[in-house]
N, C-alpha and C positions, 0 to 999 in steps of 0.2 A: 524534505523530499515525501512525495506520497507514498504511504505503506499500507498495510492493511488496516490499521487503526485510523489512519487519515482518511481513508476512505469510507469507513464505516461511520465516522463521524461527519462526513460530507453526506452520506447517504441520509441519516438522521435529519440533517438540517434541511436537505432539500423535501424530505418527507413532510415536515413541519409545513412547508409552503405550498407544496404541490398535491400531496396525497389526498384523494377524494375529490379533487378539484377536476373541473371539465377544461380541456385545452380549447381557447377560443381561436388561436393562432399558432402555427408552428412555422418554421423556418429551418431547414437542414441544410447548411451551407457548405456541403461536400458534393463532388459531382455524382458519386453514384447513388445519393439521397435526395438530390436537388429537387425532384418531382414528386417525392412523398409528402404525403399532408396528414398530420397528426390531429387536425382540428375535430372538434366533436367526440373525441375519446375521453374517457375517464383515466386519470392517473391513479393506478390501484396501489401500487408500493415502491420501494427502493431497495433492491437487495445487492449484496455484495459476496464476491468469493474471491479472496485474496485483494489483488489490488483492481479488480474489475466491479465495475458498476452497471447494475441492471436495473432499468427504470421501466416498469411494467405497466401497460395500458390495457384498457378493457377491448374486449375482441380478440384477444389472444396475441398481443403484440408485445415485443421487447424491444427497448433502445439499450444497445450495449455500447459502453466506451471505457476507455483506458486513459489515466490521466499520465502515464509514463512520469518523464522527469517534470514538466511545466504546464499541463493541463490543469484548469480550475473550474469551478462553477461559482456564478454570483447570481444573487436574487435582489431585484429592485422592487421597491414597495409601489403601489399603484400611482401611476401618473410621473413615475420616475423613470430615467433612461439611463444606460450603460454610457460613461463618458466616452465621447467621440474617439478619443484616443485608443480606446479598446476595440473598437469596433471591426477593425481589420482582422483581429484574432478570433471572432466570434464563429463558432462553428454550429451551435444550436441555439434556437430562440424558442421557449415555450411561454407563450402567455395564456394564463388561466383566468377564470371567471371571478376570480377575488380580486383582479386587477394587479396581481404579482407577477412578475415574469422572471424566468430563470435563463441564465445565459451560461452557455457551454464555451469555454474558450480554450483554443489549443488542444481540442480533445483528439484522441488517437484510437485506432483501431474502431472507428464509428460504424455501427451496422444496426439494420432492423431486422429482426428475426422472429418468427412465431415463438411465443413464449414456451410452448411444448417442445422446442428445438434448441433451447438455451445451452443444453449440453454440447452440442457442436462447438460452441465458442468456450466454455469453461470445463467441460468433462475431463481435459488433460490435467486440471490441476490437483495439487495434492490437497489434504484435509486442511481446513481452515478453523483455527482456535476461536474464531469470533462468530461461526455459524452454528446453528442447532445440531447439526449432524456431525460435529467435530468427532474424530476418530483418531485418539492418540495412539493406539497401537498400530494403525495403518501409517500414520506419520514415522513411527519408529522403523516400521519395516523398510518404508522407502528410502529413509536416510540410511539404513544399514546396507542398501541394496547394492552400492559400489563403495566399500569401506575405504578405498584408497584416496577417495575424493577430500581435498582440504576441507577442512570445517566450514570456513566461511563460504566456500563456494558451494557446499553442499545445502547451506542454509538459504543460499539466495537462488537455489533451484526451485520454481514455483511449482515443479510438477512433484515435489517431493513433500513439501509442507508450503502452503500458501499463506501469503501475507507478510513475511519477513522480508524487509528491504536491507540496504546497506547500513543504516543506522544501528537496526536491532541485531544483524548478523556481527557487528564488530563489539557492540556492547554485551552480547551474550558470550563470545568468546572470553572477553575479559572477565565477566562474571563467573565463568567455568573456571577461571585461571589457567587457560590453554593458549598457545599460539595459534593465530588465524590458520597457520598452514598445517597444523595437526591433522592427521588423517581421521575422518569422521568416526572411523571403525575402532579408534583408540580412546574414543571418550564415552563417558556414560550417557548413551542416547537416551535412554528413558528419563534421565534428570534433565538433559538437554531440553527435551519436548516439553516436560512439565514446565519447566523454567520460561520456555519460550513463549507457551500459551499463558502462563499466569503474567507476564510482563505485558503481553498484548492487549489481554483483558482489562488489566489495571490502567493502562494508557487510554483505553477507550471508554472506561466508564468512570472512573474517580476524577472528580473535578481538581483542576490544578496539577494533574499526573501525567498529562499529555507528553509523552516521550522523555520522562524524566527517570533516568535510570540510577542516579545516585541518591535519590530522595532529597536533593536540595533543588528546588526550582529557582535557582540563582544564576544569571547570567554568567555563563564561562564555567558554572559548576555543575550542570544538569546532567552532563555525559561523562563518563569515564575516561573515553578515549577519543570518541568520534570529535573530529574537528579540533583536537587538542595538541596536534602536532607541534613539537619543540617546546611544549610546556610541560611542567612537572606533573607528574602522576599524582592524582589527588590521594593515591593509597600510600605510595612509597616514596615519591619524590623524583625518582627515575624519569629521564626526558622521554617523554611520548614520542615514538617514531610513525611514519607515514611513508607508503610508497603509492605512487600514482597507478590508475587503472590501467589496463591493457585495453587500448581502443578495440572495439567491436567485439570485446569478449565479455558477457554479461556475467561471468562467473569470476571474473578477476576485477573487481571494482576497486576504487581506492581504499585502502586499509589502514587503520591505525591499530597499534598496541604498544603496550609497555613492556620491554624486553625481560624485566624483573619479575613483574607479576604474572607473566605469561609464557613460562619457558617452553622450548620445544623449536621445531624447524623454523627456519626464516624464509623469507620471500623468495630466495633463489630455489627453493624446492619445486 
């Protein structure tokens, strides 16, 4: 699923094909943007904040998008087209002067804004470990603001610390040795923030390390608990447990944990 490291890697991939290129044809297939045309503008860069992607163009314009659970981008080489079966999912088409075309599929929260006004879209987000303006002390302060919030829920709150999704929230709880429902005020928040930042950066920058939390990039053994319900814990052998998400509650997603390695309150909390 897209998390902060996923979006940063996507931004780098798009930058290789689009940055510095002139848009020859654009097609924004959402009602609010259907009449807007980006042709003639130069793609300046791709920036991220948490799970948000910001594609910046000349003349001070930014295209903002969010992948949520199912969004993606694909780039085709000159003379190539996206398969017809995917065309119904296309929301953005950007054809550039190299002949390459970027296709945005199932994109969410798609908006065109002045680059100077990006803060209106991402200013509410907490510090992001993958940005140059990363502020760990501010992340610690925000996570401690409501100490009664369950650990995993606090990590999923993008206004406290941006970029952590469900996979990282569950894996970090395991690595701390705490139940996902432990009040965040009861954990070493400085250690938590440092470990989260290190994990995201490692995932986004080290070849072969993308979202590998165990150190073993082997199918079925790359995560400590995420996706491992009813399987033995890789550390102690206890059966990993899972509870389903609460519908329409972004703070209570599907949660995995090892009852032995992660003592503390259970999901009934």
